[in-house]
C-alpha positions as CSV (number, residue, x, y, z in Angstrom):
1,M,101.2,112.0,128.2
2,K,99.7,109.3,125.9
3,K,96.7,107.2,128.0
4,Y,95.9,103.5,126.9
5,L,92.1,102.2,127.4
6,V,92.2,98.6,129.0
7,C,88.6,96.9,128.4
8,V,88.5,94.0,131.3
9,D,85.0,93.1,132.1
10,G,86.1,90.2,135.4
11,S,86.9,87.6,132.6
12,E,89.5,85.1,133.9
13,I,91.7,87.3,130.6
14,S,91.3,90.7,132.5
15,E,94.1,90.4,134.8
16,R,96.5,89.5,131.5
17,I,94.7,92.4,129.6
18,I,96.2,94.7,132.6
19,Q,99.6,92.8,132.9
20,R,100.6,93.6,129.0
21,A,98.7,96.8,129.6
22,V,101.4,98.2,132.6
23,E,104.3,96.5,130.4
24,R,104.0,98.7,127.4
25,A,102.9,101.5,129.7
26,K,105.9,101.6,132.0
27,K,107.8,101.8,128.5
28,E,106.8,104.0,126.6
29,D,105.5,106.4,129.5
30,A,101.7,105.5,129.4
31,E,98.6,106.3,131.9
32,L,96.1,103.5,131.6
33,I,92.3,103.9,131.2
34,I,90.4,101.1,132.4
35,L,87.2,100.7,130.6
36,Y,84.3,97.9,131.6
37,V,81.1,98.8,129.9
38,A,78.3,97.1,131.5
39,E,75.9,95.8,129.1
40,D,71.8,97.4,130.2
41,Y,70.7,93.7,130.1
42,C,66.3,92.8,130.9
43,P,65.6,88.9,130.1
44,V,62.2,88.9,129.2
45,G,59.5,88.4,130.9
46,L,60.6,90.3,134.3
47,T,59.2,93.8,135.4
48,E,60.6,96.6,135.5
49,I,61.2,96.0,139.4
50,D,62.6,92.8,138.1
51,C,65.0,94.9,135.6
52,N,65.8,97.4,138.6
53,V,67.2,94.7,140.2
54,V,69.9,92.8,137.2
55,R,71.0,97.0,136.7
56,E,71.9,96.9,140.4
57,L,73.7,94.2,139.9
58,I,75.4,95.3,136.6
59,M,76.5,97.5,138.4
60,K,77.6,96.3,141.9
61,E,79.5,93.9,140.0
62,A,81.4,96.4,137.6
63,N,82.5,98.4,140.1
64,V,84.1,95.1,142.1
65,V,85.8,94.6,138.4
66,I,87.2,98.2,138.2
67,N,88.3,98.2,141.6
68,R,90.0,95.3,141.5
69,A,91.6,96.3,138.1
70,V,93.1,99.5,138.8
71,E,94.5,98.4,142.0
72,L,96.0,95.5,139.9
73,A,97.3,98.2,137.6
74,Q,98.2,100.5,140.1
75,K,100.2,97.8,142.3
76,L,102.1,96.8,139.0
77,G,103.6,100.3,139.0
78,C,101.4,101.6,136.3
79,P,99.6,104.9,137.0
80,A,95.5,104.2,136.2
81,K,92.1,105.2,136.6
82,G,88.7,103.4,136.2
83,E,85.3,103.8,134.1
84,I,82.3,102.6,133.6
85,R,80.1,103.0,131.0
86,E,76.8,101.9,129.8
87,G,76.2,100.6,126.7
88,R,76.6,98.0,123.8
89,P,80.3,96.8,124.9
90,A,82.5,97.1,121.4
91,D,80.0,101.0,120.1
92,V,81.1,101.9,123.7
93,I,85.0,101.2,123.5
94,V,85.5,102.8,120.4
95,E,83.3,105.9,121.4
96,H,85.2,106.1,124.6
97,A,89.0,105.8,122.8
98,K,87.6,108.3,120.1
99,E,86.6,111.4,123.1
100,A,90.0,110.2,125.2
101,N,92.4,110.1,122.1
102,V,94.5,107.4,123.9
103,E,96.9,105.9,121.8
104,E,95.9,101.6,121.9
105,I,93.4,99.6,122.9
106,F,93.9,96.4,125.2
107,I,90.9,93.9,124.6
108,G,90.4,90.4,125.1
109,S,90.1,87.9,122.6
110,H,87.3,86.5,124.3
111,G,85.5,87.6,127.4
112,R,83.2,86.3,129.4
113,H,80.4,84.6,126.4
114,G,84.7,82.8,125.0
115,A,83.6,79.5,124.7
116,T,80.5,80.2,122.1
117,K,82.7,82.0,119.7
118,V,85.2,81.0,116.8
119,L,88.1,82.7,116.2
120,L,87.6,86.9,118.2
121,G,84.5,87.3,119.9
122,S,82.1,89.5,119.0
123,V,82.7,92.2,121.0
124,S,86.9,92.3,120.5
125,S,86.6,91.7,116.5
126,R,84.3,95.2,116.3
127,V,86.5,96.9,118.6
128,V,88.9,96.1,115.7
129,E,87.3,97.3,113.0
130,L,86.0,99.8,114.4
131,A,88.5,100.9,116.1
132,P,90.8,104.6,115.9
133,C,93.8,103.6,116.6
134,P,96.1,100.3,117.0
135,V,94.1,97.4,119.1
136,T,96.1,94.8,120.3
137,V,94.3,91.2,121.2
138,I,94.9,89.7,124.3
139,K,94.0,85.6,124.5
C-alpha cells in the first residue's frame, strides 16, 4: 500500500493539507502518516524547570493537533495514523519520509510563522529541496 506523509502544525492550513491528501489517497488507495514535529524550544533566560514546562505544553499541543488531524482524515474515509517527532521540522520531515519510504509529502506553503515569510516558508522550502520524493505544497 502506498503511503503519504502529511505534515501538520495546527495552523489554519493544516485542515486543507489533510483534505487534499485524503482526496489523493482515496484515488491511489494509500494510507496517510500524519506528522507533527515538536520543536525543542526554550527561550533564553528560562530555567531548566521552566523549559520543562514549555516542553510539556508543546507536547500537549502536539497531541491535540495529531488527534484532530487523524480524526479528520478518518472521518473523510481514509486510513491514517499520527506520529509526533521532536527536532527541526524540515530535517525531521525529510528523515521520516526516507525511513517510511513514502510516495509523497504533503506540506503547507506557510505554517504558524507564515506572515513573516516570503514565497515558500522556510520549512516547506527546505523540504522541497531535500525530499527523497515528490512534495505537494498546499496554500
